Backbone as JSON, one array per atom type, in Angstrom:
{
  "sequence": "MFIRPATQSDADTLAPLFRAFFDEDGIDTPTDAIAANLRKMLADDRACIFVIAVDGQIAGFASGILTFGVEFGCAAELEDLYVCPQYRGRGWARPLLAAVLQWAEAQGASETILIITPEAEADQSLTRFYSKFGFKESRRITMYRSNFLSGG",
  "N": [[8.94, 15.78, -100.17], [7.88, 14.38, -97.19], [6.01, 13.39, -94.24], [6.5, 11.12, -91.62], [6.07, 8.57, -89.06], [8.82, 8.1, -86.87], [11.15, 5.37, -86.65], [12.86, 2.67, -84.92], [15.0, 2.15, -86.59], [15.73, 4.64, -87.45], [17.16, 5.8, -85.43], [20.02, 6.13, -85.29], [20.44, 8.1, -87.21], [18.85, 10.15, -86.26], [19.92, 10.83, -83.73], [22.3, 12.56, -83.97], [20.98, 14.79, -85.01], [19.25, 15.53, -82.95], [21.25, 16.22, -81.13], [22.34, 18.5, -82.42], [20.08, 20.16, -82.36], [19.71, 20.44, -79.56], [22.1, 21.73, -78.93], [21.73, 24.19, -80.25], [19.63, 25.2, -78.72], [20.68, 25.51, -76.2], [20.78, 23.32, -74.48], [22.22, 20.95, -72.42], [22.39, 18.11, -72.48], [24.13, 15.04, -72.26], [25.7, 13.47, -75.08], [25.7, 10.63, -75.25], [23.55, 10.04, -73.59], [21.48, 11.19, -75.01], [21.3, 9.47, -77.25], [20.63, 7.02, -75.98], [18.23, 7.68, -74.63], [16.66, 8.42, -76.79], [16.32, 5.98, -78.17], [14.8, 4.61, -76.26], [12.54, 6.25, -76.2], [11.55, 5.89, -78.79], [10.59, 3.34, -78.55], [8.49, 3.5, -76.8], [5.06, 3.59, -76.18], [3.86, 5.83, -75.16], [4.99, 7.95, -76.31], [5.92, 9.93, -79.17], [7.6, 10.34, -82.27], [7.98, 12.2, -85.07], [9.19, 12.38, -88.38], [10.44, 14.45, -91.0], [11.0, 13.83, -94.3], [13.23, 14.16, -97.02], [14.05, 13.29, -100.18], [14.78, 10.78, -99.17], [16.28, 11.44, -96.95], [16.41, 12.48, -93.55], [15.1, 15.51, -92.64], [14.18, 16.95, -90.57], [12.45, 16.92, -87.37], [9.83, 16.16, -84.99], [8.76, 15.74, -81.66], [6.79, 14.18, -79.1], [5.28, 13.62, -75.88], [3.22, 11.79, -73.56], [1.48, 12.48, -70.54], [-0.04, 12.11, -67.3], [-2.25, 13.58, -65.04], [-3.9, 15.06, -62.17], [-4.85, 17.65, -62.64], [-5.17, 18.09, -65.52], [-5.83, 15.61, -66.5], [-5.22, 13.33, -69.05], [-2.49, 14.59, -70.72], [-0.36, 16.21, -73.09], [3.04, 16.81, -74.07], [4.78, 18.85, -76.21], [7.76, 17.95, -77.04], [10.11, 18.38, -78.64], [11.01, 20.23, -81.55], [12.37, 20.48, -84.64], [14.0, 21.65, -87.49], [16.39, 21.0, -89.91], [19.03, 23.32, -90.51], [19.56, 23.91, -93.29], [17.12, 23.47, -94.48], [15.3, 25.22, -93.5], [12.77, 27.83, -93.39], [10.92, 27.0, -95.21], [8.48, 26.36, -94.32], [8.17, 23.93, -93.04], [8.13, 23.3, -90.34], [5.54, 23.64, -89.45], [3.82, 21.44, -90.47], [5.11, 19.37, -89.09], [4.67, 20.07, -86.39], [1.86, 19.94, -86.46], [1.52, 17.18, -86.84], [2.34, 16.09, -84.36], [0.47, 17.34, -82.66], [-1.94, 16.28, -83.66], [-1.51, 13.58, -83.1], [-1.42, 13.71, -80.28], [-4.04, 14.54, -79.71], [-5.46, 12.32, -80.71], [-4.65, 10.48, -78.83], [-6.09, 11.23, -76.68], [-5.35, 13.46, -75.22], [-5.95, 16.31, -73.3], [-4.74, 18.74, -73.14], [-1.91, 20.39, -74.54], [1.37, 21.06, -73.89], [4.36, 23.1, -73.97], [7.84, 23.83, -73.68], [9.96, 26.55, -73.88], [13.26, 27.39, -74.36], [15.33, 30.07, -73.09], [17.37, 30.69, -74.93], [16.37, 29.7, -77.36], [14.12, 31.29, -77.64], [15.27, 33.84, -77.84], [16.76, 33.56, -80.2], [14.89, 32.72, -82.12], [12.32, 33.69, -81.71], [10.13, 32.1, -80.67], [7.75, 32.11, -79.17], [6.02, 33.73, -80.57], [5.72, 32.22, -82.96], [4.51, 29.79, -81.97], [2.16, 30.8, -80.84], [0.52, 31.21, -82.99], [-0.63, 28.79, -83.34], [-2.39, 28.43, -81.33], [-1.2, 28.2, -78.83], [-0.48, 29.62, -75.65], [1.06, 31.81, -73.26], [1.69, 30.41, -70.09], [2.15, 31.58, -67.7], [3.31, 30.31, -65.62], [5.96, 29.07, -63.58], [8.66, 27.24, -64.63], [10.47, 24.67, -63.26], [13.16, 22.45, -62.51], [14.64, 19.44, -61.24], [17.58, 17.68, -61.11], [18.12, 14.24, -60.96], [20.6, 13.32, -60.84], [22.46, 14.52, -59.2], [25.56, 15.88, -58.2], [28.32, 15.77, -55.95], [27.28, 15.88, -53.34]],
  "CA": [[8.91, 15.93, -98.73], [6.74, 13.75, -96.53], [6.16, 13.18, -92.8], [6.2, 9.75, -91.19], [6.57, 8.26, -87.72], [10.18, 7.57, -86.79], [11.28, 3.99, -86.18], [14.16, 2.38, -84.32], [16.05, 2.21, -87.62], [16.09, 6.05, -87.62], [17.83, 6.31, -84.23], [21.39, 6.58, -85.56], [20.36, 9.34, -87.98], [18.21, 11.18, -85.44], [20.73, 11.24, -82.56], [23.07, 13.79, -84.22], [20.06, 15.91, -85.21], [18.87, 15.96, -81.6], [22.43, 16.91, -80.57], [22.39, 19.83, -83.04], [18.94, 20.91, -81.82], [20.0, 20.77, -78.17], [23.17, 22.73, -78.94], [21.11, 25.47, -80.62], [18.72, 25.66, -77.66], [21.37, 25.62, -74.94], [20.48, 22.15, -73.65], [23.51, 20.27, -72.31], [22.27, 16.66, -72.3], [25.26, 14.33, -72.86], [25.39, 12.8, -76.34], [25.35, 9.22, -75.03], [22.2, 10.01, -73.01], [20.55, 11.47, -76.12], [21.13, 8.24, -78.03], [19.93, 6.03, -75.16], [16.85, 8.15, -74.4], [15.98, 8.38, -78.08], [15.91, 4.6, -78.43], [13.7, 4.31, -75.34], [11.36, 7.0, -76.63], [11.03, 5.25, -79.99], [9.95, 2.08, -78.16], [7.46, 3.78, -75.8], [3.76, 3.97, -76.74], [3.46, 7.14, -74.63], [5.8, 8.96, -76.98], [5.92, 9.91, -80.63], [8.57, 11.15, -83.0], [7.69, 12.26, -86.5], [10.29, 12.94, -89.16], [10.16, 14.94, -92.34], [12.04, 13.26, -95.14], [13.43, 14.73, -98.34], [14.94, 12.42, -100.95], [15.24, 9.7, -98.3], [17.06, 11.97, -95.83], [15.64, 13.17, -92.52], [15.37, 16.95, -92.69], [13.66, 17.54, -89.34], [11.66, 16.02, -86.53], [9.05, 16.69, -83.87], [8.48, 14.67, -80.72], [5.84, 14.47, -78.03], [5.07, 12.6, -74.85], [1.99, 11.87, -72.79], [1.56, 12.42, -69.09], [-1.38, 12.09, -66.71], [-2.3, 14.23, -63.74], [-5.22, 15.44, -61.68], [-5.29, 18.92, -63.22], [-5.6, 18.01, -66.92], [-6.03, 14.24, -66.97], [-4.19, 13.02, -70.04], [-1.94, 15.78, -71.37], [0.82, 15.95, -73.91], [4.05, 17.86, -74.17], [5.59, 18.92, -77.41], [9.11, 17.89, -76.5], [11.13, 18.94, -79.51], [10.65, 20.53, -82.93], [13.63, 20.89, -85.26], [14.22, 21.51, -88.93], [17.8, 21.24, -90.2], [19.2, 24.69, -91.01], [19.49, 24.06, -94.75], [15.73, 23.31, -94.93], [14.44, 26.19, -92.82], [12.15, 28.85, -94.21], [10.04, 26.36, -96.19], [7.2, 26.06, -93.67], [8.1, 22.52, -92.66], [7.85, 23.14, -88.91], [4.09, 23.59, -89.27], [3.27, 20.08, -90.54], [5.67, 18.55, -88.01], [3.89, 20.42, -85.21], [0.51, 19.4, -86.65], [1.56, 15.73, -86.64], [2.36, 15.82, -82.91], [-0.82, 17.76, -82.09], [-2.94, 15.28, -84.05], [-1.22, 12.37, -82.31], [-1.84, 13.98, -78.9], [-5.5, 14.53, -79.68], [-5.88, 10.93, -80.9], [-4.35, 9.76, -77.59], [-6.99, 11.72, -75.65], [-4.76, 14.56, -74.44], [-6.82, 17.49, -73.19], [-3.86, 19.9, -73.21], [-0.55, 20.18, -75.02], [2.25, 22.11, -73.38], [5.72, 23.08, -74.48], [8.78, 24.67, -72.94], [10.87, 27.24, -74.78], [14.44, 27.87, -73.65], [15.64, 31.48, -73.38], [18.18, 30.75, -76.14], [15.5, 29.51, -78.51], [13.27, 32.48, -77.78], [16.09, 34.95, -78.32], [17.21, 33.32, -81.58], [13.85, 32.37, -83.08], [11.0, 34.27, -81.34], [9.23, 30.96, -80.76], [6.41, 32.36, -78.62], [5.22, 34.26, -81.68], [5.41, 31.09, -83.84], [3.56, 28.86, -81.35], [0.87, 31.45, -80.59], [-0.29, 31.04, -84.2], [-1.25, 27.47, -83.25], [-3.24, 28.39, -80.15], [-0.46, 28.16, -77.58], [-0.37, 30.9, -74.96], [1.92, 31.72, -72.09], [0.99, 29.85, -68.94], [2.48, 32.39, -66.54], [3.82, 29.43, -64.58], [7.41, 28.98, -63.54], [9.13, 25.87, -64.84], [11.68, 24.34, -62.5], [13.44, 21.02, -62.56], [15.68, 18.94, -60.35], [18.26, 16.53, -61.66], [18.33, 13.13, -60.04], [22.0, 12.96, -60.98], [23.21, 15.58, -58.52], [26.9, 15.44, -57.81], [29.01, 16.51, -54.92], [26.62, 15.92, -52.06]],
  "C": [[7.68, 15.22, -98.19], [7.07, 13.51, -95.06], [5.73, 11.76, -92.48], [6.64, 9.57, -89.75], [8.0, 7.72, -87.8], [10.14, 6.14, -86.27], [12.66, 3.81, -85.55], [15.29, 2.48, -85.35], [16.49, 3.66, -87.91], [16.98, 6.58, -86.49], [19.24, 6.84, -84.51], [21.43, 7.88, -86.37], [19.81, 10.47, -87.12], [19.1, 11.69, -84.32], [21.57, 12.48, -82.85], [22.18, 15.01, -84.48], [19.55, 16.43, -83.87], [20.02, 16.71, -80.94], [22.51, 18.34, -81.11], [21.27, 20.72, -82.49], [19.24, 21.36, -80.39], [21.1, 21.82, -78.08], [22.61, 24.11, -79.27], [20.31, 26.07, -79.47], [19.37, 25.73, -76.29], [21.08, 24.49, -73.96], [21.72, 21.26, -73.62], [23.43, 18.77, -72.01], [23.45, 15.96, -72.97], [24.82, 13.54, -74.11], [25.0, 11.35, -76.15], [23.96, 9.09, -74.42], [21.15, 10.3, -74.08], [20.26, 10.18, -76.88], [20.32, 7.2, -77.25], [18.47, 6.42, -74.95], [16.03, 8.11, -75.68], [15.48, 6.97, -78.38], [14.75, 4.19, -77.51], [12.41, 5.0, -75.78], [10.72, 6.35, -77.86], [10.29, 3.96, -79.68], [8.75, 2.28, -77.23], [6.17, 4.26, -76.46], [3.27, 5.32, -76.24], [4.22, 8.27, -75.28], [5.64, 8.83, -78.5], [7.08, 10.74, -81.14], [8.17, 11.05, -84.47], [8.89, 12.89, -87.19], [9.76, 13.45, -90.49], [11.32, 14.5, -93.2], [12.03, 13.92, -96.52], [14.45, 13.85, -99.06], [15.58, 11.35, -100.06], [16.06, 10.14, -97.1], [16.16, 12.67, -94.83], [16.07, 14.63, -92.47], [14.86, 17.67, -91.44], [12.83, 16.53, -88.58], [10.83, 16.82, -85.53], [8.72, 15.51, -82.97], [7.51, 15.14, -79.64], [5.76, 13.31, -77.07], [3.73, 12.83, -74.18], [2.3, 11.82, -71.3], [0.13, 12.39, -68.57], [-1.31, 12.71, -65.33], [-3.72, 14.62, -63.39], [-5.74, 16.69, -62.38], [-5.89, 18.77, -64.61], [-6.03, 16.62, -67.35], [-4.88, 13.9, -67.9], [-3.77, 14.32, -70.72], [-0.72, 15.36, -72.17], [1.79, 17.1, -73.78], [4.72, 17.74, -75.52], [7.02, 19.03, -76.91], [10.09, 18.68, -77.36], [10.54, 19.18, -80.9], [11.87, 21.13, -83.59], [13.58, 20.64, -86.76], [15.68, 21.86, -89.18], [17.96, 22.6, -90.87], [19.05, 24.86, -92.52], [18.07, 23.92, -95.3], [14.78, 24.31, -94.29], [13.88, 27.21, -93.8], [11.21, 28.29, -95.26], [8.68, 26.0, -95.6], [7.07, 24.64, -93.18], [7.88, 22.3, -91.17], [6.36, 22.98, -88.67], [3.53, 22.18, -89.39], [3.86, 19.14, -89.5], [4.92, 18.8, -86.71], [2.5, 19.82, -85.3], [0.48, 17.89, -86.42], [1.55, 15.38, -85.16], [1.03, 16.2, -82.28], [-1.93, 16.78, -82.44], [-2.75, 13.99, -83.27], [-1.72, 12.56, -80.88], [-3.36, 13.93, -78.77], [-6.04, 13.11, -79.82], [-5.64, 10.09, -79.65], [-5.25, 10.21, -76.44], [-6.44, 12.84, -74.8], [-5.7, 15.77, -74.47], [-6.03, 18.79, -73.32], [-2.55, 19.47, -73.87], [0.28, 21.36, -74.56], [3.59, 22.05, -74.1], [6.55, 24.03, -73.63], [9.74, 25.25, -73.96], [12.06, 27.74, -73.95], [14.67, 29.35, -73.98], [16.46, 31.64, -74.66], [17.32, 30.63, -77.39], [14.59, 30.72, -78.73], [14.07, 33.65, -78.34], [16.46, 34.78, -79.79], [16.06, 33.23, -82.58], [12.47, 32.95, -82.79], [9.9, 33.2, -81.38], [7.86, 31.22, -80.15], [5.5, 32.91, -79.71], [4.8, 33.13, -82.63], [4.31, 30.22, -83.22], [2.21, 29.5, -81.07], [-0.05, 31.34, -81.8], [-1.04, 29.71, -84.19], [-2.07, 27.31, -81.97], [-2.52, 28.27, -78.82], [-0.43, 29.56, -76.98], [0.51, 30.71, -73.74], [1.11, 31.27, -70.88], [1.15, 30.7, -67.69], [2.89, 31.54, -65.35], [5.34, 29.43, -64.66], [7.79, 27.52, -63.69], [10.42, 25.69, -64.07], [11.94, 22.85, -62.73], [14.57, 20.7, -61.6], [16.29, 17.72, -61.0], [18.4, 15.47, -60.59], [19.76, 12.62, -60.1], [22.87, 14.05, -60.38], [24.57, 15.04, -58.1], [27.41, 16.3, -56.66], [28.24, 16.72, -53.64], [25.52, 16.81, -51.96]]
}
């Protein structure tokens, strides 16, 4: 088992893993958008994706992005963290998380945030997991607006 940065050549293998992750977490991003966004993310210096490989096969991934604002300056978001079901329980999420956190720190991020879906919290108690790494609840409300609104 080893962790490495993902490359464009990993996109076709990663896309179905992102689909599986999103399905588990109740995220309904269309599959074609996953593939397109993944390729863009792999080409963007403001983003990272690390994979964990076992016998040449990707067994999980973690991704992060950078943002900049007045409140925190450069900040990062842990976008996604996923270990394939057959490899869970081996502690592999920890080094994947560490890879993104180290990347964020090397990029000058003063904060790293993450968003947990209600489905993921109910199934995996993720707030307990992430609190072991210094994350704490922000007590903020996360909202979003789709720019692809339909029907007027």
